[in-house]
C-alpha positions in Angstrom: 0.0 0.0 0.0 1.2 3.5 -0.8 0.3 6.8 0.8 -1.8 9.0 -1.6 -0.2 12.2 -2.9 -1.9 15.4 -1.8 -1.1 17.3 -5.0 -3.7 17.3 -7.7 -4.8 19.2 -10.9 -6.3 22.6 -10.1 -9.0 22.3 -12.9 -9.9 20.4 -16.0 -8.0 23.0 -18.0 -4.9 22.3 -15.9 -5.4 18.6 -16.6 -5.8 19.1 -20.3 -2.8 21.4 -20.9 -0.6 19.3 -18.6 -1.3 16.1 -20.6 -0.9 18.1 -23.9 2.5 19.3 -22.8 3.3 15.7 -21.8 2.3 14.3 -25.1 4.2 16.9 -27.1 7.4 15.8 -25.3 6.9 12.1 -25.9 9.3 11.6 -28.8 9.8 7.9 -29.3 7.8 7.0 -26.2 6.3 8.7 -23.3 7.3 6.6 -20.3 10.2 8.9 -19.3 8.2 12.1 -19.9 5.2 10.8 -18.0 7.3 9.9 -15.0 9.1 13.2 -14.9 6.0 15.4 -15.4 3.5 13.6 -13.1 5.9 12.5 -10.4 8.8 15.0 -10.3 7.4 18.2 -11.7 3.7 18.2 -10.9 4.0 15.8 -7.9 0.5 14.5 -8.7 1.8 11.0 -8.2 4.4 9.4 -5.9 6.9 7.0 -7.4 5.0 4.1 -5.9 1.7 5.3 -7.2 3.2 5.8 -10.7 4.6 2.3 -10.7 1.2 0.9 -9.7 -0.8 3.0 -12.2 1.7 2.3 -15.1 1.6 -1.4 -14.4 -2.2 -1.4 -14.8 -1.9 0.8 -17.9 0.5 -1.8 -19.4 -1.8 -4.7 -18.8 -4.9 -3.1 -20.2 -5.5 -3.3 -23.9 -4.6 -0.1 -25.9 -1.8 2.5 -25.6 -0.3 2.7 -22.2 -0.4 6.5 -21.8 -4.0 6.6 -23.0 -4.9 4.1 -20.3 -3.0 6.1 -17.7 -4.7 9.3 -18.8 -8.1 7.7 -18.5 -7.4 6.4 -15.0 -5.8 9.6 -13.8 -8.5 11.9 -15.2 -11.3 9.8 -13.9 -9.8 9.7 -10.4 -9.8 13.5 -10.1 -12.8 14.7 -12.2 -14.8 11.6 -13.0 -15.8 10.6 -16.5 -15.3 14.1 -17.8 -11.8 14.1 -16.4 -11.0 10.9 -18.3 -12.1 12.4 -21.6 -10.2 15.7 -20.8 -7.0 13.8 -20.2 -7.3 11.8 -23.3 -8.2 14.9 -25.3 -5.0 16.5 -24.0 -3.0 13.6 -25.2 -4.5 13.4 -28.7 -5.7 16.8 -30.0 -2.7 19.0 -30.4 -0.2 16.1 -31.0 -2.5 14.7 -33.8 -2.4 18.1 -35.6 1.3 18.3 -35.2 1.9 14.7 -36.4 -0.2 15.2 -39.5 1.7 18.3 -40.3 5.0 16.5 -39.8 3.9 13.6 -42.0 3.1 16.0 -44.8 6.5 17.7 -44.5 8.4 14.5 -44.1 7.0 13.0 -47.2 9.2 15.3 -49.3 12.4 14.3 -47.5 11.8 10.7 -46.5 14.3 9.5 -49.2 17.0 11.8 -47.9 19.8 9.6 -46.4 20.4 12.3 -43.7 16.8 12.1 -42.6 16.9 8.3 -42.4 20.1 8.3 -40.4 18.8 10.9 -38.0 15.7 8.8 -37.2 17.9 5.7 -36.7 20.2 7.6 -34.4 17.2 8.5 -32.2 16.7 4.8 -31.4 19.7 4.8 -29.1 18.5 7.9 -27.3 15.0 6.5 -26.8 16.4 3.2 -25.5 18.6 5.1 -23.1 15.7 7.2 -21.8 13.6 4.1 -21.1 16.5 2.3 -19.3 17.2 5.4 -17.2 13.6 5.7 -16.2 13.5 2.1 -15.2 16.5 2.5 -13.0 15.0 5.6 -11.4 11.9 3.7 -10.4 13.7 0.8 -8.8 13.6 2.4 -5.3 9.8 2.5 -5.5 9.9 -1.3 -5.3 10.9 -1.1 -1.6 7.3 -0.5 -0.6 6.0 -3.2 -3.0 4.6 -6.2 -1.1 6.7 -8.5 -3.2 9.9 -6.8 -2.2 12.8 -5.4 -4.2 14.8 -8.6 -4.6 11.9 -10.7 -5.9 10.7 -7.9 -8.1 14.2 -7.6 -9.8 14.2 -11.4 -10.2 10.8 -11.1 -11.9 12.2 -8.4 -14.2 15.1 -10.7 -15.2 12.8 -13.6 -15.9 10.5 -11.4 -18.0 13.4 -10.0 -20.0 14.7 -13.5 -20.5 11.3 -14.8 -21.6 10.5 -12.0 -24.0 13.9 -10.8 -25.4 15.9 -14.1 -25.4 13.4 -17.0 -25.5 11.0 -15.0 -27.7 8.0 -16.3 -25.9 4.5 -14.9 -26.8 3.8 -11.7 -24.9 0.3 -12.8 -23.9 1.6 -16.0 -22.4 4.3 -14.2 -20.5 1.8 -11.7 -19.2 -0.7 -14.3 -18.0 1.8 -16.8 -16.5 4.3 -14.4 -14.9 1.8 -11.7 -14.1 -0.6 -14.3 -12.6 2.0 -15.8 -10.4 3.3 -12.4 -9.3 -0.2 -11.2 -8.5 -1.0 -14.3 -6.5 2.3 -13.9 -4.5 1.6 -10.2 -3.9 -2.0 -11.1 -2.7 -0.5 -13.6 -0.3 2.1 -11.2 1.1 -0.5 -8.4 1.6 -2.7 -10.9 3.5 0.3 -11.8 5.8 0.9 -8.1 6.3 -2.8 -7.5 7.3 -2.7 -10.5 9.7 0.5 -9.1 11.3 -1.1 -5.7 11.8 -4.3 -7.1 13.2 -2.4 -9.3 15.7 -0.3 -6.3 16.9 -3.1 -3.7 17.0 -3.8 -2.1 20.5 -7.4 -3.1 20.3 -6.6 -6.7 20.2 -4.2 -6.4 23.2 -6.8 -4.7 25.4 
């Protein structure tokens, strides 16, 4: 369990423009930007809350950041907030992307343009790895524990990147086992708290 963060969007306009700025910075993927904006800059989520919300967003069908926007917006402003967050993620970026597509069509065969896009792959990979390392301390408050969580990360990477196992199978098997273990650990924690509570000793 994590303590909720007291900071929150001031209004729906604040939510809309914040997610718009977030989306406009998401070159090659938004994980790094989402974490920095929502956790470090806005402080709307703690590291632990972000890890939990992003995990759910990863499991649900559809784009991760859209799922996160839906959950975050609904949490603060209900159904309207969910639509506002998604609108912020899509409206201005869609206009920008369509404009860039039209412009890129004229230079897509240019070797310099192709090499520039390939070079960005390393940058994006580095950003994702850096964000993952930054979020590791949040695992300390996870009921599974840091050591077992890191072991699960290694098993997942081995299954997907090395053994090339189907993503759906990895999700259901490893995710199912991990969820069951976390459920068990949380039950043990609740039992411990109940047995040591002052009311029980009285």
